[in-house]
mmCIF file of the N, C-alpha and C atoms, coordinates in Angstrom:
data_MODEL
# 
_entry.id   MODEL 
# 
loop_
_atom_site.group_PDB 
_atom_site.id 
_atom_site.type_symbol 
_atom_site.label_atom_id 
_atom_site.label_alt_id 
_atom_site.label_comp_id 
_atom_site.label_asym_id 
_atom_site.label_entity_id 
_atom_site.label_seq_id 
_atom_site.pdbx_PDB_ins_code 
_atom_site.Cartn_x 
_atom_site.Cartn_y 
_atom_site.Cartn_z 
_atom_site.occupancy 
_atom_site.B_iso_or_equiv 
_atom_site.pdbx_formal_charge 
_atom_site.auth_seq_id 
_atom_site.auth_comp_id 
_atom_site.auth_asym_id 
_atom_site.auth_atom_id 
_atom_site.pdbx_PDB_model_num 
ATOM 1   N N  . MET A 1 1  ? -13.392 9.878  -7.518  1.00 0.00 ? 1  MET A N  1 
ATOM 2   C CA . MET A 1 1  ? -12.893 9.161  -6.524  1.00 0.00 ? 1  MET A CA 1 
ATOM 3   C C  . MET A 1 1  ? -11.532 9.010  -5.971  1.00 0.00 ? 1  MET A C  1 
ATOM 4   N N  . GLU A 1 2  ? -11.469 9.159  -4.976  1.00 0.00 ? 2  GLU A N  1 
ATOM 5   C CA . GLU A 1 2  ? -10.651 9.566  -3.733  1.00 0.00 ? 2  GLU A CA 1 
ATOM 6   C C  . GLU A 1 2  ? -9.740  8.116  -3.409  1.00 0.00 ? 2  GLU A C  1 
ATOM 7   N N  . LYS A 1 3  ? -8.468  8.388  -3.701  1.00 0.00 ? 3  LYS A N  1 
ATOM 8   C CA . LYS A 1 3  ? -7.393  7.310  -3.442  1.00 0.00 ? 3  LYS A CA 1 
ATOM 9   C C  . LYS A 1 3  ? -6.484  7.293  -1.800  1.00 0.00 ? 3  LYS A C  1 
ATOM 10  N N  . ALA A 1 4  ? -6.068  6.079  -1.048  1.00 0.00 ? 4  ALA A N  1 
ATOM 11  C CA . ALA A 1 4  ? -5.602  6.003  -0.194  1.00 0.00 ? 4  ALA A CA 1 
ATOM 12  C C  . ALA A 1 4  ? -4.093  5.702  -0.790  1.00 0.00 ? 4  ALA A C  1 
ATOM 13  N N  . THR A 1 5  ? -2.971  6.549  -0.183  1.00 0.00 ? 5  THR A N  1 
ATOM 14  C CA . THR A 1 5  ? -2.106  6.183  -0.165  1.00 0.00 ? 5  THR A CA 1 
ATOM 15  C C  . THR A 1 5  ? -1.316  4.929  0.220   1.00 0.00 ? 5  THR A C  1 
ATOM 16  N N  . LEU A 1 6  ? -0.961  3.525  0.459   1.00 0.00 ? 6  LEU A N  1 
ATOM 17  C CA . LEU A 1 6  ? -0.832  2.643  1.228   1.00 0.00 ? 6  LEU A CA 1 
ATOM 18  C C  . LEU A 1 6  ? 1.051   2.439  1.337   1.00 0.00 ? 6  LEU A C  1 
ATOM 19  N N  . PHE A 1 7  ? 1.446   3.288  0.661   1.00 0.00 ? 7  PHE A N  1 
ATOM 20  C CA . PHE A 1 7  ? 2.742   2.759  0.192   1.00 0.00 ? 7  PHE A CA 1 
ATOM 21  C C  . PHE A 1 7  ? 3.799   3.643  -0.634  1.00 0.00 ? 7  PHE A C  1 
ATOM 22  N N  . TYR A 1 8  ? 4.405   4.820  0.045   1.00 0.00 ? 8  TYR A N  1 
ATOM 23  C CA . TYR A 1 8  ? 5.194   5.786  -1.430  1.00 0.00 ? 8  TYR A CA 1 
ATOM 24  C C  . TYR A 1 8  ? 6.492   5.147  -1.077  1.00 0.00 ? 8  TYR A C  1 
ATOM 25  N N  . LEU A 1 9  ? 7.780   5.145  -1.933  1.00 0.00 ? 9  LEU A N  1 
ATOM 26  C CA . LEU A 1 9  ? 9.098   5.197  -1.670  1.00 0.00 ? 9  LEU A CA 1 
ATOM 27  C C  . LEU A 1 9  ? 9.800   5.580  -2.741  1.00 0.00 ? 9  LEU A C  1 
ATOM 28  N N  . GLU A 1 10 ? 10.725  6.511  -2.487  1.00 0.00 ? 10 GLU A N  1 
ATOM 29  C CA . GLU A 1 10 ? 11.588  7.165  -3.545  1.00 0.00 ? 10 GLU A CA 1 
ATOM 30  C C  . GLU A 1 10 ? 12.982  7.453  -2.866  1.00 0.00 ? 10 GLU A C  1 
ATOM 31  N N  . LYS A 1 11 ? 13.581  6.524  -4.063  1.00 0.00 ? 11 LYS A N  1 
ATOM 32  C CA . LYS A 1 11 ? 15.239  6.332  -4.037  1.00 0.00 ? 11 LYS A CA 1 
ATOM 33  C C  . LYS A 1 11 ? 15.550  6.858  -5.527  1.00 0.00 ? 11 LYS A C  1 
ATOM 34  N N  . PRO A 1 12 ? 16.854  7.218  -5.304  1.00 0.00 ? 12 PRO A N  1 
ATOM 35  C CA . PRO A 1 12 ? 17.783  6.832  -6.767  1.00 0.00 ? 12 PRO A CA 1 
ATOM 36  C C  . PRO A 1 12 ? 17.576  5.914  -7.648  1.00 0.00 ? 12 PRO A C  1 
ATOM 37  N N  . ASP A 1 13 ? 17.398  4.883  -7.532  1.00 0.00 ? 13 ASP A N  1 
ATOM 38  C CA . ASP A 1 13 ? 17.534  3.402  -8.115  1.00 0.00 ? 13 ASP A CA 1 
ATOM 39  C C  . ASP A 1 13 ? 15.699  3.614  -8.169  1.00 0.00 ? 13 ASP A C  1 
ATOM 40  N N  . ILE A 1 14 ? 14.929  3.733  -6.960  1.00 0.00 ? 14 ILE A N  1 
ATOM 41  C CA . ILE A 1 14 ? 13.967  2.854  -7.924  1.00 0.00 ? 14 ILE A CA 1 
ATOM 42  C C  . ILE A 1 14 ? 12.361  4.077  -6.990  1.00 0.00 ? 14 ILE A C  1 
ATOM 43  N N  . LYS A 1 15 ? 11.452  3.803  -8.028  1.00 0.00 ? 15 LYS A N  1 
ATOM 44  C CA . LYS A 1 15 ? 10.224  4.752  -7.130  1.00 0.00 ? 15 LYS A CA 1 
ATOM 45  C C  . LYS A 1 15 ? 9.075   3.979  -7.004  1.00 0.00 ? 15 LYS A C  1 
ATOM 46  N N  . ILE A 1 16 ? 8.330   3.824  -6.002  1.00 0.00 ? 16 ILE A N  1 
ATOM 47  C CA . ILE A 1 16 ? 7.181   2.778  -5.731  1.00 0.00 ? 16 ILE A CA 1 
ATOM 48  C C  . ILE A 1 16 ? 6.098   3.321  -5.255  1.00 0.00 ? 16 ILE A C  1 
ATOM 49  N N  . SER A 1 17 ? 5.283   2.980  -5.604  1.00 0.00 ? 17 SER A N  1 
ATOM 50  C CA . SER A 1 17 ? 3.583   3.893  -5.331  1.00 0.00 ? 17 SER A CA 1 
ATOM 51  C C  . SER A 1 17 ? 3.148   2.719  -5.289  1.00 0.00 ? 17 SER A C  1 
ATOM 52  N N  . MET A 1 18 ? 1.617   2.809  -3.933  1.00 0.00 ? 18 MET A N  1 
ATOM 53  C CA . MET A 1 18 ? 0.784   1.769  -4.200  1.00 0.00 ? 18 MET A CA 1 
ATOM 54  C C  . MET A 1 18 ? -0.573  2.167  -3.611  1.00 0.00 ? 18 MET A C  1 
ATOM 55  N N  . GLU A 1 19 ? -1.701  2.769  -4.503  1.00 0.00 ? 19 GLU A N  1 
ATOM 56  C CA . GLU A 1 19 ? -2.989  3.118  -4.185  1.00 0.00 ? 19 GLU A CA 1 
ATOM 57  C C  . GLU A 1 19 ? -4.212  2.329  -3.720  1.00 0.00 ? 19 GLU A C  1 
ATOM 58  N N  . LEU A 1 20 ? -5.170  2.425  -2.876  1.00 0.00 ? 20 LEU A N  1 
ATOM 59  C CA . LEU A 1 20 ? -6.385  2.271  -2.709  1.00 0.00 ? 20 LEU A CA 1 
ATOM 60  C C  . LEU A 1 20 ? -7.312  2.886  -2.918  1.00 0.00 ? 20 LEU A C  1 
ATOM 61  N N  . TYR A 1 21 ? -8.481  2.275  -4.288  1.00 0.00 ? 21 TYR A N  1 
ATOM 62  C CA . TYR A 1 21 ? -9.131  3.352  -4.056  1.00 0.00 ? 21 TYR A CA 1 
ATOM 63  C C  . TYR A 1 21 ? -10.873 2.362  -4.409  1.00 0.00 ? 21 TYR A C  1 
ATOM 64  N N  . PHE A 1 22 ? -12.178 3.071  -4.165  1.00 0.00 ? 22 PHE A N  1 
ATOM 65  C CA . PHE A 1 22 ? -13.449 2.363  -4.936  1.00 0.00 ? 22 PHE A CA 1 
ATOM 66  C C  . PHE A 1 22 ? -13.503 3.118  -6.179  1.00 0.00 ? 22 PHE A C  1 
ATOM 67  N N  . THR A 1 23 ? -13.889 2.004  -6.890  1.00 0.00 ? 23 THR A N  1 
ATOM 68  C CA . THR A 1 23 ? -14.164 2.544  -8.555  1.00 0.00 ? 23 THR A CA 1 
ATOM 69  C C  . THR A 1 23 ? -15.803 2.610  -8.088  1.00 0.00 ? 23 THR A C  1 
ATOM 70  N N  . ASP A 1 24 ? -16.724 3.522  -9.756  1.00 0.00 ? 24 ASP A N  1 
ATOM 71  C CA . ASP A 1 24 ? -17.348 3.403  -9.272  1.00 0.00 ? 24 ASP A CA 1 
ATOM 72  C C  . ASP A 1 24 ? -18.472 2.236  -9.498  1.00 0.00 ? 24 ASP A C  1 
ATOM 73  N N  . ARG A 1 25 ? -18.305 1.507  -9.855  1.00 0.00 ? 25 ARG A N  1 
ATOM 74  C CA . ARG A 1 25 ? -18.658 -0.069 -9.441  1.00 0.00 ? 25 ARG A CA 1 
ATOM 75  C C  . ARG A 1 25 ? -18.953 -0.695 -7.919  1.00 0.00 ? 25 ARG A C  1 
ATOM 76  N N  . ASP A 1 26 ? -18.290 0.307  -6.912  1.00 0.00 ? 26 ASP A N  1 
ATOM 77  C CA . ASP A 1 26 ? -17.823 -0.827 -6.158  1.00 0.00 ? 26 ASP A CA 1 
ATOM 78  C C  . ASP A 1 26 ? -17.002 -1.603 -5.426  1.00 0.00 ? 26 ASP A C  1 
ATOM 79  N N  . GLN A 1 27 ? -16.310 -1.388 -6.776  1.00 0.00 ? 27 GLN A N  1 
ATOM 80  C CA . GLN A 1 27 ? -15.104 -2.369 -6.260  1.00 0.00 ? 27 GLN A CA 1 
ATOM 81  C C  . GLN A 1 27 ? -13.967 -1.846 -5.507  1.00 0.00 ? 27 GLN A C  1 
ATOM 82  N N  . LEU A 1 28 ? -13.182 -2.405 -4.987  1.00 0.00 ? 28 LEU A N  1 
ATOM 83  C CA . LEU A 1 28 ? -11.897 -1.918 -4.301  1.00 0.00 ? 28 LEU A CA 1 
ATOM 84  C C  . LEU A 1 28 ? -10.690 -1.800 -4.849  1.00 0.00 ? 28 LEU A C  1 
ATOM 85  N N  . TYR A 1 29 ? -10.355 -1.100 -5.408  1.00 0.00 ? 29 TYR A N  1 
ATOM 86  C CA . TYR A 1 29 ? -9.189  -1.628 -6.611  1.00 0.00 ? 29 TYR A CA 1 
ATOM 87  C C  . TYR A 1 29 ? -8.097  -0.861 -6.027  1.00 0.00 ? 29 TYR A C  1 
ATOM 88  N N  . PHE A 1 30 ? -6.641  -1.782 -5.545  1.00 0.00 ? 30 PHE A N  1 
ATOM 89  C CA . PHE A 1 30 ? -5.439  -1.938 -5.831  1.00 0.00 ? 30 PHE A CA 1 
ATOM 90  C C  . PHE A 1 30 ? -4.815  -2.015 -6.783  1.00 0.00 ? 30 PHE A C  1 
ATOM 91  N N  . ASP A 1 31 ? -3.545  -0.721 -6.921  1.00 0.00 ? 31 ASP A N  1 
ATOM 92  C CA . ASP A 1 31 ? -3.210  0.080  -7.847  1.00 0.00 ? 31 ASP A CA 1 
ATOM 93  C C  . ASP A 1 31 ? -1.741  0.079  -7.574  1.00 0.00 ? 31 ASP A C  1 
ATOM 94  N N  . GLY A 1 32 ? -0.521  -0.550 -8.186  1.00 0.00 ? 32 GLY A N  1 
ATOM 95  C CA . GLY A 1 32 ? 0.963   -0.254 -7.713  1.00 0.00 ? 32 GLY A CA 1 
ATOM 96  C C  . GLY A 1 32 ? 1.435   -0.014 -8.955  1.00 0.00 ? 32 GLY A C  1 
ATOM 97  N N  . TYR A 1 33 ? 3.126   0.263  -8.973  1.00 0.00 ? 33 TYR A N  1 
ATOM 98  C CA . TYR A 1 33 ? 3.608   1.196  -9.923  1.00 0.00 ? 33 TYR A CA 1 
ATOM 99  C C  . TYR A 1 33 ? 4.708   1.383  -9.378  1.00 0.00 ? 33 TYR A C  1 
ATOM 100 N N  . ASP A 1 34 ? 6.007   0.548  -9.840  1.00 0.00 ? 34 ASP A N  1 
ATOM 101 C CA . ASP A 1 34 ? 7.637   0.850  -9.634  1.00 0.00 ? 34 ASP A CA 1 
ATOM 102 C C  . ASP A 1 34 ? 8.123   1.157  -11.296 1.00 0.00 ? 34 ASP A C  1 
ATOM 103 N N  . ILE A 1 35 ? 8.562   2.172  -10.389 1.00 0.00 ? 35 ILE A N  1 
ATOM 104 C CA . ILE A 1 35 ? 10.167  2.998  -11.845 1.00 0.00 ? 35 ILE A CA 1 
ATOM 105 C C  . ILE A 1 35 ? 10.979  2.651  -11.322 1.00 0.00 ? 35 ILE A C  1 
ATOM 106 N N  . GLY A 1 36 ? 12.201  2.551  -12.264 1.00 0.00 ? 36 GLY A N  1 
ATOM 107 C CA . GLY A 1 36 ? 13.840  3.071  -11.833 1.00 0.00 ? 36 GLY A CA 1 
ATOM 108 C C  . GLY A 1 36 ? 14.821  1.706  -12.824 1.00 0.00 ? 36 GLY A C  1 
ATOM 109 N N  . LYS A 1 37 ? 15.905  2.168  -12.104 1.00 0.00 ? 37 LYS A N  1 
ATOM 110 C CA . LYS A 1 37 ? 16.888  1.109  -12.380 1.00 0.00 ? 37 LYS A CA 1 
ATOM 111 C C  . LYS A 1 37 ? 17.297  -0.339 -11.823 1.00 0.00 ? 37 LYS A C  1 
ATOM 112 N N  . SER A 1 38 ? 16.465  0.281  -10.376 1.00 0.00 ? 38 SER A N  1 
ATOM 113 C CA . SER A 1 38 ? 15.949  -1.467 -10.001 1.00 0.00 ? 38 SER A CA 1 
ATOM 114 C C  . SER A 1 38 ? 15.390  -2.524 -10.543 1.00 0.00 ? 38 SER A C  1 
ATOM 115 N N  . VAL A 1 39 ? 13.909  -1.405 -10.546 1.00 0.00 ? 39 VAL A N  1 
ATOM 116 C CA . VAL A 1 39 ? 12.671  -2.424 -11.307 1.00 0.00 ? 39 VAL A CA 1 
ATOM 117 C C  . VAL A 1 39 ? 13.695  -3.314 -12.948 1.00 0.00 ? 39 VAL A C  1 
ATOM 118 N N  . GLU A 1 40 ? 14.651  -2.545 -13.819 1.00 0.00 ? 40 GLU A N  1 
ATOM 119 C CA . GLU A 1 40 ? 15.176  -2.723 -14.951 1.00 0.00 ? 40 GLU A CA 1 
ATOM 120 C C  . GLU A 1 40 ? 15.709  -4.085 -14.634 1.00 0.00 ? 40 GLU A C  1 
ATOM 121 N N  . ALA A 1 41 ? 16.614  -3.840 -13.483 1.00 0.00 ? 41 ALA A N  1 
ATOM 122 C CA . ALA A 1 41 ? 17.565  -5.228 -13.195 1.00 0.00 ? 41 ALA A CA 1 
ATOM 123 C C  . ALA A 1 41 ? 16.589  -6.438 -13.181 1.00 0.00 ? 41 ALA A C  1 
ATOM 124 N N  . ILE A 1 42 ? 15.425  -6.369 -12.271 1.00 0.00 ? 42 ILE A N  1 
ATOM 125 C CA . ILE A 1 42 ? 14.586  -7.650 -11.596 1.00 0.00 ? 42 ILE A CA 1 
ATOM 126 C C  . ILE A 1 42 ? 13.760  -7.958 -13.104 1.00 0.00 ? 42 ILE A C  1 
ATOM 127 N N  . TRP A 1 43 ? 13.307  -7.150 -13.554 1.00 0.00 ? 43 TRP A N  1 
ATOM 128 C CA . TRP A 1 43 ? 12.178  -7.488 -14.331 1.00 0.00 ? 43 TRP A CA 1 
ATOM 129 C C  . TRP A 1 43 ? 12.196  -7.268 -16.262 1.00 0.00 ? 43 TRP A C  1 
ATOM 130 N N  . GLY A 1 44 ? 13.658  -6.432 -16.487 1.00 0.00 ? 44 GLY A N  1 
ATOM 131 C CA . GLY A 1 44 ? 14.126  -5.901 -17.958 1.00 0.00 ? 44 GLY A CA 1 
ATOM 132 C C  . GLY A 1 44 ? 13.837  -4.726 -18.585 1.00 0.00 ? 44 GLY A C  1 
ATOM 133 N N  . ASP A 1 45 ? 12.464  -4.207 -17.521 1.00 0.00 ? 45 ASP A N  1 
ATOM 134 C CA . ASP A 1 45 ? 12.200  -3.028 -17.995 1.00 0.00 ? 45 ASP A CA 1 
ATOM 135 C C  . ASP A 1 45 ? 12.248  -1.954 -16.907 1.00 0.00 ? 45 ASP A C  1 
ATOM 136 N N  . THR A 1 46 ? 12.174  -0.815 -17.391 1.00 0.00 ? 46 THR A N  1 
ATOM 137 C CA . THR A 1 46 ? 12.314  0.368  -15.924 1.00 0.00 ? 46 THR A CA 1 
ATOM 138 C C  . THR A 1 46 ? 11.372  0.341  -15.704 1.00 0.00 ? 46 THR A C  1 
ATOM 139 N N  . ASP A 1 47 ? 9.656   -0.334 -15.890 1.00 0.00 ? 47 ASP A N  1 
ATOM 140 C CA . ASP A 1 47 ? 8.751   0.073  -15.006 1.00 0.00 ? 47 ASP A CA 1 
ATOM 141 C C  . ASP A 1 47 ? 7.514   -0.896 -14.911 1.00 0.00 ? 47 ASP A C  1 
ATOM 142 N N  . TYR A 1 48 ? 7.265   -1.125 -13.849 1.00 0.00 ? 48 TYR A N  1 
ATOM 143 C CA . TYR A 1 48 ? 6.216   -2.699 -13.480 1.00 0.00 ? 48 TYR A CA 1 
ATOM 144 C C  . TYR A 1 48 ? 4.975   -2.334 -12.979 1.00 0.00 ? 48 TYR A C  1 
ATOM 145 N N  . GLU A 1 49 ? 3.526   -2.593 -13.761 1.00 0.00 ? 49 GLU A N  1 
ATOM 146 C CA . GLU A 1 49 ? 2.630   -2.154 -13.062 1.00 0.00 ? 49 GLU A CA 1 
ATOM 147 C C  . GLU A 1 49 ? 2.238   -3.028 -12.836 1.00 0.00 ? 49 GLU A C  1 
ATOM 148 N N  . TYR A 1 50 ? 1.072   -2.770 -11.492 1.00 0.00 ? 50 TYR A N  1 
ATOM 149 C CA . TYR A 1 50 ? 0.529   -4.365 -10.415 1.00 0.00 ? 50 TYR A CA 1 
ATOM 150 C C  . TYR A 1 50 ? -1.186  -3.566 -10.367 1.00 0.00 ? 50 TYR A C  1 
ATOM 151 N N  . THR A 1 51 ? -2.164  -4.719 -10.221 1.00 0.00 ? 51 THR A N  1 
ATOM 152 C CA . THR A 1 51 ? -3.420  -3.998 -10.026 1.00 0.00 ? 51 THR A CA 1 
ATOM 153 C C  . THR A 1 51 ? -4.151  -5.068 -9.093  1.00 0.00 ? 51 THR A C  1 
ATOM 154 N N  . TYR A 1 52 ? -5.066  -5.296 -8.834  1.00 0.00 ? 52 TYR A N  1 
ATOM 155 C CA . TYR A 1 52 ? -5.519  -5.939 -8.361  1.00 0.00 ? 52 TYR A CA 1 
ATOM 156 C C  . TYR A 1 52 ? -7.493  -5.443 -8.010  1.00 0.00 ? 52 TYR A C  1 
ATOM 157 N N  . THR A 1 53 ? -8.288  -6.309 -8.264  1.00 0.00 ? 53 THR A N  1 
ATOM 158 C CA . THR A 1 53 ? -9.812  -5.491 -7.933  1.00 0.00 ? 53 THR A CA 1 
ATOM 159 C C  . THR A 1 53 ? -10.566 -6.751 -7.202  1.00 0.00 ? 53 THR A C  1 
ATOM 160 N N  . LEU A 1 54 ? -11.212 -6.252 -5.991  1.00 0.00 ? 54 LEU A N  1 
ATOM 161 C CA . LEU A 1 54 ? -12.033 -7.288 -4.847  1.00 0.00 ? 54 LEU A CA 1 
ATOM 162 C C  . LEU A 1 54 ? -13.355 -7.118 -5.215  1.00 0.00 ? 54 LEU A C  1 
ATOM 163 N N  . GLU A 1 55 ? -14.107 -7.634 -6.219  1.00 0.00 ? 55 GLU A N  1 
ATOM 164 C CA . GLU A 1 55 ? -15.641 -7.155 -6.074  1.00 0.00 ? 55 GLU A CA 1 
ATOM 165 C C  . GLU A 1 55 ? -16.608 -6.980 -4.508  1.00 0.00 ? 55 GLU A C  1 
ATOM 166 N N  . PRO A 1 56 ? -17.567 -5.924 -4.956  1.00 0.00 ? 56 PRO A N  1 
ATOM 167 C CA . PRO A 1 56 ? -17.818 -5.859 -3.538  1.00 0.00 ? 56 PRO A CA 1 
ATOM 168 C C  . PRO A 1 56 ? -18.504 -6.792 -2.505  1.00 0.00 ? 56 PRO A C  1 
ATOM 169 N N  . GLU A 1 57 ? -19.040 -8.207 -2.876  1.00 0.00 ? 57 GLU A N  1 
ATOM 170 C CA . GLU A 1 57 ? -18.890 -8.704 -2.164  1.00 0.00 ? 57 GLU A CA 1 
ATOM 171 C C  . GLU A 1 57 ? -17.993 -9.491 -1.145  1.00 0.00 ? 57 GLU A C  1 
ATOM 172 N N  . GLU A 1 58 ? -16.712 -9.592 -1.616  1.00 0.00 ? 58 GLU A N  1 
ATOM 173 C CA . GLU A 1 58 ? -15.557 -9.843 -1.033  1.00 0.00 ? 58 GLU A CA 1 
ATOM 174 C C  . GLU A 1 58 ? -15.270 -8.594 -0.734  1.00 0.00 ? 58 GLU A C  1 
ATOM 175 N N  . VAL A 1 59 ? -15.609 -7.282 -0.663  1.00 0.00 ? 59 VAL A N  1 
ATOM 176 C CA . VAL A 1 59 ? -15.413 -6.250 0.170   1.00 0.00 ? 59 VAL A CA 1 
ATOM 177 C C  . VAL A 1 59 ? -15.725 -6.303 1.019   1.00 0.00 ? 59 VAL A C  1 
ATOM 178 N N  . ASP A 1 60 ? -17.015 -6.873 1.742   1.00 0.00 ? 60 ASP A N  1 
ATOM 179 C CA . ASP A 1 60 ? -17.878 -6.496 2.235   1.00 0.00 ? 60 ASP A CA 1 
ATOM 180 C C  . ASP A 1 60 ? -17.466 -7.660 3.433   1.00 0.00 ? 60 ASP A C  1 
ATOM 181 N N  . LYS A 1 61 ? -16.649 -8.727 3.113   1.00 0.00 ? 61 LYS A N  1 
ATOM 182 C CA . LYS A 1 61 ? -15.951 -9.680 3.949   1.00 0.00 ? 61 LYS A CA 1 
ATOM 183 C C  . LYS A 1 61 ? -15.100 -8.430 5.277   1.00 0.00 ? 61 LYS A C  1 
ATOM 184 N N  . PHE A 1 62 ? -14.547 -7.462 4.897   1.00 0.00 ? 62 PHE A N  1 
ATOM 185 C CA . PHE A 1 62 ? -14.177 -6.811 5.435   1.00 0.00 ? 62 PHE A CA 1 
ATOM 186 C C  . PHE A 1 62 ? -14.484 -6.099 6.830   1.00 0.00 ? 62 PHE A C  1 
ATOM 187 N N  . TYR A 1 63 ? -15.862 -5.714 6.433   1.00 0.00 ? 63 TYR A N  1 
ATOM 188 C CA . TYR A 1 63 ? -17.034 -5.430 7.788   1.00 0.00 ? 63 TYR A CA 1 
ATOM 189 C C  . TYR A 1 63 ? -16.523 -6.286 8.699   1.00 0.00 ? 63 TYR A C  1 
ATOM 190 N N  . GLN A 1 64 ? -17.030 -7.723 8.558   1.00 0.00 ? 64 GLN A N  1 
ATOM 191 C CA . GLN A 1 64 ? -16.868 -8.656 9.851   1.00 0.00 ? 64 GLN A CA 1 
ATOM 192 C C  . GLN A 1 64 ? -15.836 -9.160 9.896   1.00 0.00 ? 64 GLN A C  1 
ATOM 193 N N  . ILE A 1 65 ? -15.158 -8.799 9.375   1.00 0.00 ? 65 ILE A N  1 
ATOM 194 C CA . ILE A 1 65 ? -13.350 -9.440 9.576   1.00 0.00 ? 65 ILE A CA 1 
ATOM 195 C C  . ILE A 1 65 ? -12.857 -8.615 10.674  1.00 0.00 ? 65 ILE A C  1 
ATOM 196 N N  . PHE A 1 66 ? -12.419 -6.716 10.365  1.00 0.00 ? 66 PHE A N  1 
ATOM 197 C CA . PHE A 1 66 ? -12.707 -5.877 11.533  1.00 0.00 ? 66 PHE A CA 1 
ATOM 198 C C  . PHE A 1 66 ? -13.504 -5.497 12.247  1.00 0.00 ? 66 PHE A C  1 
ATOM 199 N N  . ASN A 1 67 ? -14.832 -6.048 12.234  1.00 0.00 ? 67 ASN A N  1 
ATOM 200 C CA . ASN A 1 67 ? -16.071 -5.597 13.095  1.00 0.00 ? 67 ASN A CA 1 
ATOM 201 C C  . ASN A 1 67 ? -16.204 -4.273 13.096  1.00 0.00 ? 67 ASN A C  1 
ATOM 202 N N  . LEU A 1 68 ? -16.834 -3.712 11.488  1.00 0.00 ? 68 LEU A N  1 
ATOM 203 C CA . LEU A 1 68 ? -17.006 -3.162 11.012  1.00 0.00 ? 68 LEU A CA 1 
ATOM 204 C C  . LEU A 1 68 ? -18.543 -2.691 10.951  1.00 0.00 ? 68 LEU A C  1 
ATOM 205 N N  . GLU A 1 69 ? -19.616 -1.324 11.050  1.00 0.00 ? 69 GLU A N  1 
ATOM 206 C CA . GLU A 1 69 ? -20.549 -1.373 10.427  1.00 0.00 ? 69 GLU A CA 1 
ATOM 207 C C  . GLU A 1 69 ? -20.901 -1.164 8.903   1.00 0.00 ? 69 GLU A C  1 
ATOM 208 N N  . PRO A 1 70 ? -21.575 -1.600 8.555   1.00 0.00 ? 70 PRO A N  1 
ATOM 209 C CA . PRO A 1 70 ? -21.304 -1.660 6.654   1.00 0.00 ? 70 PRO A CA 1 
ATOM 210 C C  . PRO A 1 70 ? -21.088 0.438  6.519   1.00 0.00 ? 70 PRO A C  1 
ATOM 211 N N  . GLY A 1 71 ? -20.768 0.415  5.681   1.00 0.00 ? 71 GLY A N  1 
ATOM 212 C CA . GLY A 1 71 ? -21.225 1.949  4.952   1.00 0.00 ? 71 GLY A CA 1 
ATOM 213 C C  . GLY A 1 71 ? -20.377 2.926  6.159   1.00 0.00 ? 71 GLY A C  1 
ATOM 214 N N  . GLY A 1 72 ? -20.558 2.260  7.415   1.00 0.00 ? 72 GLY A N  1 
ATOM 215 C CA . GLY A 1 72 ? -19.116 3.323  8.310   1.00 0.00 ? 72 GLY A CA 1 
ATOM 216 C C  . GLY A 1 72 ? -18.018 3.645  7.986   1.00 0.00 ? 72 GLY A C  1 
# 
């Protein structure tokens, strides 16, 4: 699975990474991870993970929105 990095930030008090990739079931998967002192100040723990999954039929809507050919 090939991942695309959407956002990456590294500072002394926080590190943030956000990636996007397709699963073996053709789902579009968003994966985010924050770690550091700033995260602990907000969430009470030093790390915070978050994900979002789009099913294939929802991913197909992007082709129309962005005027793309499916599979292209």
